[in-house]
Every structure is written in structure tokens, then in C-alpha cells.
N, C-alpha and C positions, 0 to 999 in steps of 0.2 A: 798882076796888077789889076785893079779894078777899074772898070770903065763906068763912068757915070754918064748917064744920058739925061739930058735936060729935056723934059717934056714941056712943049710950049703950053701956054695957058688954054688954048683952044682944045688941046687934047684932054686936059683935066676937066673942062667943061663937058666934053663928049663922054668921058668916063662916068661922070656924075649922072649924066642923062641916061646912059646905058644901065648904070646901077639902079636907078629909079625905075626904069622900064622892067628890068629883071626882077626887081623886088615886087613891083606891081604885078608882074605876070605870075610870080610864085604865089602871091596872095590870091589872085583870081583862080589859078589852078587848084590851089588848096580848097577854096570855097566850092569850086565845082565838084571836086572829089567828094567832099563832105555832103553837098547837096545831092549828088548823083548816087550816093551809096544806096544800094538795094535795101529797101525797107521791108521788114517783116511785119505784116499787119496780123495782129492777133484778133480774130473774130470770136467774140464770146456769144454763144448761142444761149439765150435766156432759158433757164429751166422753168418748165411749167409743172405746177403741182396740181394734181387733181383735187378739187375741193372735197372734203369729206363731209357727209351729211350725217348729223347726229339725229336719230329718230327717237323721240321720246314716246313711248307707248303708254297712253293713259288707259288704265283699265276701266271698262264700263262699270259704273257703280251699281251694284245689285240693288234692286228696288225693295227688296224685303229680305234682308240679311247682310252677310258680309263675305268678303273674300280675303284669304291670307295666302300669299304666294300664289300657287295655281289651284288652290282648293277653294270652292265655294260652299257656303253654309247658308241654309234658308232658315229664317227665324220661324219657329213654331210657337214659341211663347216669349213675350217680352213683359218685364215688370219692373216696378220701381224698387229701389233698395237704398239703404243707407240710413242715416248719415254715417260717414267713416272719417277718420282722421281726428285731429285735435278740435276742441270746441271752437277755436278761432280758425276759420277757413275750412271747417268740416265740409266734406263733399258728399253729394248724394249721387246715386247711380241709376242708369237706365240699362238693365241687363237683358240681352237677347239670348235665348237658348235654341239650339237646332233640334231639340227633342223635348218631349214632355218632362217636367221636373222630376217625374218618378222613374224616368229611364235609366238604365244601367250606365250608359255612356252618353255624356253630354259635352258638347263644345259650347263655349259661351263667349260673348263679346259684351263688354261693359263700357258705357260712355259715362264718365264721371263729370258732374256739373257742380258749380258752386252752390246752387239751390235749384229747385224745379222751376223752370221758367213759366211765365204766364203769358209772355209775348215772344215772338221770334227775334232772332239776332244772329250775329256771328260771334264765335268764341275761338281763341287761339289754342292750338294743341300744344301742351307742355309736357315735360318729362314727369312721369310718375313712377312710383315703385310700389313697395308693399304698404306704404302709408301714403294716402292721397290728401294733399292739402292744396287748395286752388285759390287764385285771385277771383275777382268778380267777373272777369271776362275770359276765363280760362277753362279748358276741359282736359281731361286725361282719357286715354283710350287704352283698354286692356283686352286681352283675349286669353282664354285657357283652352288648351287642346287635350281632349281626353285620351287620345292615342299615345301621347308621350308625357302626359301631366305637365307639360311646359306651360309656363305662365309668361306671356309677352306683355310689355308695357310701352307706351309711347316714349319716344326719346326727346321730343320737342325740338329736334334739330332741323325740322322741315320748313318752319315758318308757315305752316298751313293753318287755315281756319276752317272750322266746320260750320255748317249752316243749320240753325235750329228753327223749326216752325212749331207753332201750337195751333192745333185746329180742334175745337170742340173739347178743350182741355187735354187733348192727347198730344204727347210730344213726338216729334219726328226729327231725327238728327242725321244729316247727310255728311258722310266722312270721305273726302277725297283721299288719294294715295297718301298715307303716312307711314313712316318707319316705326315699327314695333320690334323690341329686343327682348330676347329671352333673358329674364332677370337672373336665371341661374346658370346661363351659358353665354356663348359668344355669338350665337346666330341671330340674324336679324331678317325681317321680311316686311313687304309692304302689306298694309291692310287698307281696305276700302269697303264701304258699305253704307246701307241705309237702315237705321234702327228706328222702327215705327211702333209706338206703344199700342198694345191691343186694347 
């Protein structure tokens, strides 16, 4: 037989109060457990990179001649030549030789101009090949090496200007570092120089 106990109202009220306290205690303990959880702090040490310094070596421009790669050539003889190219845009040249024109081995550097200047100015170095055709403010630079019979011509990729001065009717062209490429091969090198008409 089952015995039913009748719980007075006050007991029910006490049970509810105990349940609320128990529930509140469970919530508080849960929160404490979560907040007291051992935390692992990940410390990130910033990585530092050593800055790299790019040094651009500017070759000293020869005062009377030219330099290709590591080899310097002194102008012994400088003369005007040309015109070359088609009649429209035909170019004239200022050619420097490192030996007398009658020598058996001669290295030469030629600055092609749209015409012989009567006043100074700046001209943009452009790509030239076996045929040289120039605009009014453009020049081409070529060099021929006797040791290899290689013919080098300016690529025009530098965005470089040469400085031209005219004193007493004599032309002087100062060429900063420009790339010249072997037109029959794949090798390239820097050319710099001062070509001064004799």
C-alpha cells in the first residue's frame, strides 16, 4: 500500500527557495570555473627583418673616352660620320676610336644624332640596330669591339638622357650608364663615356 504524505504549503515554499538557491549556486560555481580556468597566453615575438640596402654603383664617366663593362677605352681620334638611315630621320654620327684610324685593331663608340647640333641640349637614348633612324630629340649609342668583332647597340630601356654641349663648333656628348646589347648575341653590358670632338 502506498502512503501519501501531504506536504504542507510552507514545505513547498521552502523547496522552491532551496531550488532557487541551488540553481543560483550552480550558475555561480559554473561561472567561477569558467572564469578561473587557467589561460594560456600566446606571446608573439615580432620578427624583425634586417633592412637590405641596395647600392647602386655609378661608374665614373670617363672624361675622354668610354667604358664598357670593366674595360675603359681612351679616345685617340673622334670624327663626324653619316648620314645613315633613310632620308626621313637619317642620323649622323660622332665616332670615337681608341687608336688611329690606320691601326690594325680599333675599338669604337658612336653616338648617333638626328643632326649635328649647333647648341647644347639633352637627348633621350633609344634603341638602335643596324639601321639608325631617330626623332628630333633622340640619340643612339653603339660600340664595336675589335677583340670579338661584337657590335653593341643601345636598348632604349633605360630612360636615360645624354647631355650634348657645343663649344667653338665642337660637339661633346656625355653618356651616363646605358645598356647596350650585342645585336648578334644575347650579352649586354653598361656603357658610359664622354665623346669629345677633336
